[in-house]
BADO-249730 format. One line per field, with one value per atom (N, C-alpha, C, O): atom name; residue number from 1; x, y, z. Coordinates in pm, whole numbers, always signed. Layout:
atome <- [CA;...]
num <- [NUM;...]
east <- [X;...]
north <- [Y;...]
up <- [Z;...]
END
This chain:
atome <- [N;CA;C;O;N;CA;C;O;N;CA;C;O;N;CA;C;O;N;CA;C;O;N;CA;C;O;N;CA;C;O;N;CA;C;O;N;CA;C;O;N;CA;C;O;N;CA;C;O;N;CA;C;O;N;CA;C;O;N;CA;C;O;N;CA;C;O;N;CA;C;O;N;CA;C;O;N;CA;C;O;N;CA;C;O;N;CA;C;O;N;CA;C;O;N;CA;C;O;N;CA;C;O;N;CA;C;O;N;CA;C;O;N;CA;C;O;N;CA;C;O;N;CA;C;O;N;CA;C;O;N;CA;C;O;N;CA;C;O;N;CA;C;O;N;CA;C;O;N;CA;C;O;N;CA;C;O;N;CA;C;O;N;CA;C;O;N;CA;C;O;N;CA;C;O;N;CA;C;O;N;CA;C;O;N;CA;C;O;N;CA;C;O;N;CA;C;O;N;CA;C;O;N;CA;C;O;N;CA;C;O;N;CA;C;O;N;CA;C;O;N;CA;C;O;N;CA;C;O;N;CA;C;O;N;CA;C;O;N;CA;C;O;N;CA;C;O;N;CA;C;O;N;CA;C;O;N;CA;C;O;N;CA;C;O;N;CA;C;O;N;CA;C;O;N;CA;C;O;N;CA;C;O;N;CA;C;O;N;CA;C;O;N;CA;C;O;N;CA;C;O;N;CA;C;O;N;CA;C;O;N;CA;C;O;N;CA;C;O;N;CA;C;O;N;CA;C;O;N;CA;C;O;N;CA;C;O;N;CA;C;O;N;CA;C;O;N;CA;C;O;N;CA;C;O;N;CA;C;O;N;CA;C;O;N;CA;C;O;N;CA;C;O;N;CA;C;O;N;CA;C;O;N;CA;C;O;N;CA;C;O;N;CA;C;O;N;CA;C;O;N;CA;C;O;N;CA;C;O;N;CA;C;O;N;CA;C;O;N;CA;C;O;N;CA;C;O;N;CA;C;O;N;CA;C;O;N;CA;C;O;N;CA;C;O;N;CA;C;O;N;CA;C;O;N;CA;C;O;N;CA;C;O;N;CA;C;O;N;CA;C;O]
num <- [1;1;1;1;2;2;2;2;3;3;3;3;4;4;4;4;5;5;5;5;6;6;6;6;7;7;7;7;8;8;8;8;9;9;9;9;10;10;10;10;11;11;11;11;12;12;12;12;13;13;13;13;14;14;14;14;15;15;15;15;16;16;16;16;17;17;17;17;18;18;18;18;19;19;19;19;20;20;20;20;21;21;21;21;22;22;22;22;23;23;23;23;24;24;24;24;25;25;25;25;26;26;26;26;27;27;27;27;28;28;28;28;29;29;29;29;30;30;30;30;31;31;31;31;32;32;32;32;33;33;33;33;34;34;34;34;35;35;35;35;36;36;36;36;37;37;37;37;38;38;38;38;39;39;39;39;40;40;40;40;41;41;41;41;42;42;42;42;43;43;43;43;44;44;44;44;45;45;45;45;46;46;46;46;47;47;47;47;48;48;48;48;49;49;49;49;50;50;50;50;51;51;51;51;52;52;52;52;53;53;53;53;54;54;54;54;55;55;55;55;56;56;56;56;57;57;57;57;58;58;58;58;59;59;59;59;60;60;60;60;61;61;61;61;62;62;62;62;63;63;63;63;64;64;64;64;65;65;65;65;66;66;66;66;67;67;67;67;68;68;68;68;69;69;69;69;70;70;70;70;71;71;71;71;72;72;72;72;73;73;73;73;74;74;74;74;75;75;75;75;76;76;76;76;77;77;77;77;78;78;78;78;79;79;79;79;80;80;80;80;81;81;81;81;82;82;82;82;83;83;83;83;84;84;84;84;85;85;85;85;86;86;86;86;87;87;87;87;88;88;88;88;89;89;89;89;90;90;90;90;91;91;91;91;92;92;92;92;93;93;93;93;94;94;94;94;95;95;95;95;96;96;96;96;97;97;97;97;98;98;98;98;99;99;99;99;100;100;100;100;101;101;101;101;102;102;102;102;103;103;103;103;104;104;104;104;105;105;105;105]
east <- [+6486;+6395;+6268;+6220;+6216;+6083;+5975;+5989;+5871;+5767;+5636;+5540;+5635;+5525;+5471;+5547;+5341;+5272;+5252;+5235;+5252;+5234;+5137;+5155;+5047;+4976;+5056;+5174;+4999;+5071;+5124;+5220;+5056;+5116;+5223;+5285;+5248;+5364;+5321;+5402;+5186;+5127;+5124;+5083;+5165;+5175;+5031;+4944;+4999;+4873;+4889;+4960;+4826;+4833;+4721;+4605;+4750;+4661;+4531;+4420;+4549;+4444;+4479;+4483;+4502;+4535;+4429;+4457;+4303;+4193;+4204;+4174;+4246;+4256;+4382;+4383;+4486;+4610;+4582;+4635;+4494;+4452;+4369;+4388;+4281;+4197;+4271;+4243;+4376;+4464;+4537;+4543;+4595;+4678;+4607;+4667;+4464;+4383;+4347;+4311;+4356;+4313;+4419;+4507;+4425;+4520;+4549;+4663;+4443;+4468;+4542;+4620;+4513;+4577;+4734;+4821;+4758;+4901;+4973;+5081;+4935;+4998;+5032;+4942;+5152;+5197;+5224;+5188;+5285;+5320;+5369;+5422;+5353;+5403;+5440;+5377;+5538;+5578;+5625;+5704;+5584;+5641;+5729;+5685;+5850;+5962;+5942;+5871;+6006;+5996;+6056;+6011;+6148;+6186;+6107;+6139;+5999;+5904;+5932;+5848;+6046;+6061;+5949;+5888;+5927;+5813;+5876;+5946;+5851;+5889;+5762;+5668;+5765;+5651;+5701;+5807;+5609;+5633;+5510;+5402;+5518;+5402;+5429;+5541;+5313;+5317;+5316;+5232;+5426;+5441;+5377;+5342;+5359;+5308;+5394;+5408;+5447;+5538;+5679;+5728;+5744;+5868;+5966;+5988;+6035;+6141;+6278;+6363;+6310;+6430;+6540;+6659;+6499;+6578;+6675;+6775;+6635;+6714;+6626;+6515;+6670;+6608;+6654;+6605;+6754;+6794;+6712;+6675;+6687;+6630;+6475;+6419;+6410;+6272;+6223;+6304;+6101;+6052;+6052;+6022;+6088;+6092;+5966;+5959;+5872;+5728;+5687;+5574;+5771;+5749;+5860;+5972;+5830;+5936;+5913;+5800;+6035;+6016;+6101;+6214;+6053;+6119;+6120;+6022;+6223;+6232;+6217;+6286;+6129;+6113;+6140;+6124;+6176;+6192;+6068;+6073;+5963;+5825;+5714;+5737;+5592;+5484;+5462;+5413;+5497;+5477;+5599;+5583;+5714;+5841;+5864;+5915;+5834;+5853;+5994;+6006;+6088;+6215;+6281;+6304;+6312;+6357;+6488;+6577;+6504;+6619;+6693;+6814;+6619;+6652;+6543;+6427;+6590;+6497;+6552;+6671;+6463;+6496;+6370;+6254;+6407;+6293;+6296;+6402;+6190;+6171;+6086;+6011;+6094;+6020;+5890;+5795;+5885;+5767;+5710;+5781;+5593;+5534;+5600;+5618;+5637;+5700;+5836;+5867;+5916;+6028;+6017;+6100;+5903;+5882;+5844;+5879;+5776;+5741;+5862;+5884;+5950;+6076;+6169;+6238;+6176;+6250;+6211;+6292;+6087;+6017;+6056;+6089;+6058;+6089;+6232;+6271;+6319;+6464;+6499;+6590;+6419;+6452;+6412;+6482;+6303;+6250;+6370;+6414;+6414;+6517;+6654;+6716;+6690;+6804;+6785;+6873;+6681;+6665;+6625;+6641;+6574;+6564;+6696;+6723;+6786;+6925;+7004;+7082;+6975;+7037;+6988;+7066;+6857;+6802;+6877;+6899;+6920;+6983;+7124;+7180;+7189;+7340;+7357;+7469]
north <- [-1134;-1147;-1081;-1092;-1011;-954;-1063;-1139;-1066;-1161;-1083;-1090;-1014;-932;-977;-1022;-966;-1001;-886;-776;-909;-807;-861;-975;-788;-825;-824;-791;-858;-854;-725;-714;-617;-487;-441;-337;-523;-494;-393;-326;-390;-319;-411;-526;-363;-429;-470;-384;-585;-639;-629;-709;-536;-516;-578;-557;-658;-716;-782;-766;-856;-916;-1057;-1081;-1146;-1283;-1344;-1437;-1309;-1379;-1342;-1422;-1219;-1169;-1233;-1266;-1249;-1331;-1470;-1521;-1539;-1668;-1688;-1787;-1602;-1594;-1589;-1660;-1497;-1481;-1611;-1656;-1675;-1783;-1901;-1988;-1906;-2018;-2000;-2098;-1876;-1843;-1870;-1784;-1983;-2033;-1934;-1921;-1862;-1765;-1644;-1582;-1612;-1491;-1523;-1441;-1647;-1690;-1703;-1645;-1767;-1800;-1676;-1599;-1655;-1536;-1587;-1522;-1703;-1770;-1911;-1949;-1987;-2132;-2169;-2124;-2251;-2300;-2442;-2471;-2526;-2678;-2668;-2623;-2708;-2721;-2849;-2942;-2847;-2964;-3081;-3190;-3085;-3201;-3234;-3329;-3156;-3182;-3104;-3100;-3039;-2950;-2848;-2807;-2811;-2717;-2588;-2596;-2477;-2343;-2277;-2252;-2251;-2189;-2068;-2066;-1955;-1829;-1800;-1800;-1777;-1754;-1627;-1581;-1581;-1480;-1559;-1643;-1515;-1585;-1504;-1565;-1369;-1299;-1254;-1138;-1359;-1339;-1307;-1370;-1203;-1142;-1250;-1295;-1299;-1403;-1337;-1407;-1209;-1144;-1190;-1182;-1237;-1283;-1191;-1224;-1066;-961;-825;-824;-723;-605;-495;-382;-542;-463;-486;-599;-387;-388;-418;-421;-440;-454;-587;-680;-611;-747;-832;-784;-961;-1056;-1137;-1224;-1115;-1165;-1249;-1299;-1269;-1362;-1456;-1430;-1567;-1677;-1744;-1757;-1792;-1873;-1984;-1964;-2107;-2234;-2329;-2333;-2399;-2495;-2635;-2660;-2721;-2849;-2965;-2933;-3080;-3180;-3209;-3245;-3192;-3204;-3162;-3139;-3153;-3123;-3226;-3194;-3351;-3446;-3468;-3533;-3411;-3420;-3279;-3202;-3240;-3098;-3086;-3004;-3164;-3147;-3021;-3016;-2925;-2795;-2809;-2877;-2755;-2757;-2615;-2609;-2512;-2366;-2292;-2333;-2173;-2072;-1942;-1923;-1844;-1695;-1624;-1659;-1519;-1442;-1295;-1246;-1223;-1099;-1008;-1060;-878;-781;-738;-697;-746;-689;-795;-891;-786;-883;-856;-953;-732;-721;-788;-862;-772;-853;-990;-1061;-1040;-1190;-1235;-1348;-1161;-1196;-1196;-1290;-1092;-1103;-1208;-1266;-1238;-1349;-1485;-1573;-1495;-1631;-1641;-1753;-1540;-1554;-1586;-1675;-1518;-1543;-1689;-1753;-1739;-1876;-1970;-2070;-1951;-2040;-2043;-2150;-1930;-1908;-1991;-2058;-1973;-2028;-2191;-2259;-2247;-2390;-2454;-2574;-2364;-2413;-2424;-2517;-2319;-2331;-2456;-2517;-2489;-2601;-2733;-2826;-2737;-2847;-2879;-2997;-2780;-2791;-2835;-2887;-2809;-2840;-2981;-3030]
up <- [-11199;-11305;-11264;-11151;-11362;-11338;-11369;-11465;-11289;-11311;-11344;-11268;-11451;-11489;-11620;-11706;-11638;-11768;-11840;-11787;-11966;-12080;-12200;-12241;-12248;-12346;-12485;-12480;-12605;-12730;-12769;-12846;-12712;-12753;-12668;-12691;-12563;-12469;-12353;-12289;-12336;-12219;-12098;-12110;-11986;-11858;-11823;-11835;-11783;-11743;-11584;-11523;-11528;-11378;-11307;-11343;-11204;-11113;-11177;-11125;-11288;-11346;-11399;-11520;-11310;-11349;-11413;-11489;-11397;-11463;-11617;-11706;-11638;-11784;-11848;-11966;-11766;-11823;-11858;-11957;-11773;-11795;-11915;-11987;-11940;-12061;-12183;-12280;-12181;-12296;-12319;-12433;-12213;-12235;-12286;-12349;-12258;-12311;-12457;-12524;-12510;-12652;-12745;-12757;-12819;-12907;-13014;-13060;-13056;-13168;-13121;-13193;-12994;-12942;-12922;-12949;-12874;-12846;-12969;-12975;-13068;-13190;-13272;-13303;-13306;-13386;-13524;-13622;-13535;-13668;-13655;-13550;-13752;-13753;-13893;-13989;-13906;-14044;-14031;-13941;-14110;-14111;-14235;-14340;-14221;-14317;-14396;-14357;-14505;-14598;-14530;-14568;-14440;-14371;-14247;-14176;-14219;-14111;-13994;-13904;-13983;-13865;-13856;-13954;-13733;-13710;-13646;-13545;-13703;-13637;-13590;-13665;-13456;-13398;-13324;-13261;-13338;-13273;-13192;-13250;-13064;-12982;-12884;-12859;-12837;-12739;-12603;-12570;-12530;-12394;-12280;-12179;-12290;-12188;-12069;-12029;-12024;-11898;-11951;-12044;-11885;-11918;-11900;-11787;-12019;-12004;-12028;-12083;-11994;-12012;-11907;-11936;-11788;-11681;-11624;-11560;-11652;-11590;-11585;-11640;-11527;-11524;-11630;-11634;-11716;-11827;-11957;-11990;-12020;-12155;-12137;-12027;-12267;-12269;-12226;-12228;-12186;-12151;-12284;-12393;-12262;-12384;-12370;-12282;-12447;-12424;-12542;-12541;-12644;-12760;-12775;-12731;-12837;-12856;-12983;-13029;-13049;-13165;-13133;-13089;-13153;-13122;-13248;-13323;-13268;-13377;-13306;-13207;-13355;-13305;-13426;-13544;-13395;-13496;-13582;-13700;-13516;-13578;-13483;-13364;-13537;-13443;-13334;-13226;-13364;-13275;-13168;-13065;-13202;-13119;-13074;-13155;-12963;-12914;-12832;-12741;-12867;-12831;-12886;-13006;-12810;-12862;-12941;-12891;-13053;-13135;-13125;-13106;-13139;-13142;-13080;-13071;-13035;-12965;-12968;-12946;-12997;-12990;-12926;-12948;-12842;-12785;-12825;-12864;-12817;-12871;-12779;-12696;-12790;-12711;-12779;-12712;-12914;-12979;-13071;-13101;-13117;-13211;-13350;-13423;-13391;-13519;-13510;-13603;-13412;-13408;-13410;-13467;-13341;-13345;-13477;-13508;-13564;-13705;-13783;-13859;-13771;-13845;-13803;-13887;-13671;-13615;-13659;-13688;-13663;-13717;-13865;-13905;-13951;-14094;-14097;-14173;-14020;-14023;-13976;-14028;-13873;-13832;-13937;-13952;-14018;-14121;-14227;-14270;-14263;-14359;-14326;-14408;-14190;-14149;-14149;-14200;-14097;-14103;-14244;-14267;-14334;-14465;-14532;-14608;-14501;-14551;-14507;-14581;-14375;-14317;-14380;-14400;-14409;-14484;-14607;-14636;-14682;-14815;-14810;-14906;-14675;-14674;-14614;-14602]
END
């Protein structure tokens, strides 16, 4: 597993843990998208910064969408990771559609 940090544009942040910490504390920088579904489920997409690909193959996975029962219950129901912000936005929209469809069935 690589333990490298990347900014939202996917550029490697080299030797600047102070800069990483500043970005991690910036809620607006971290948040990519969030949606609360009609049944209260919360879909949240964020920039992780740290590569979560868990191998040396492929691009670093630095964004994540998670589905929770609600904003108050952060027990993970579903999760997907992405390499780019554009993929994360599309993935967020897809996760919302998927869980809205599940609500109706």
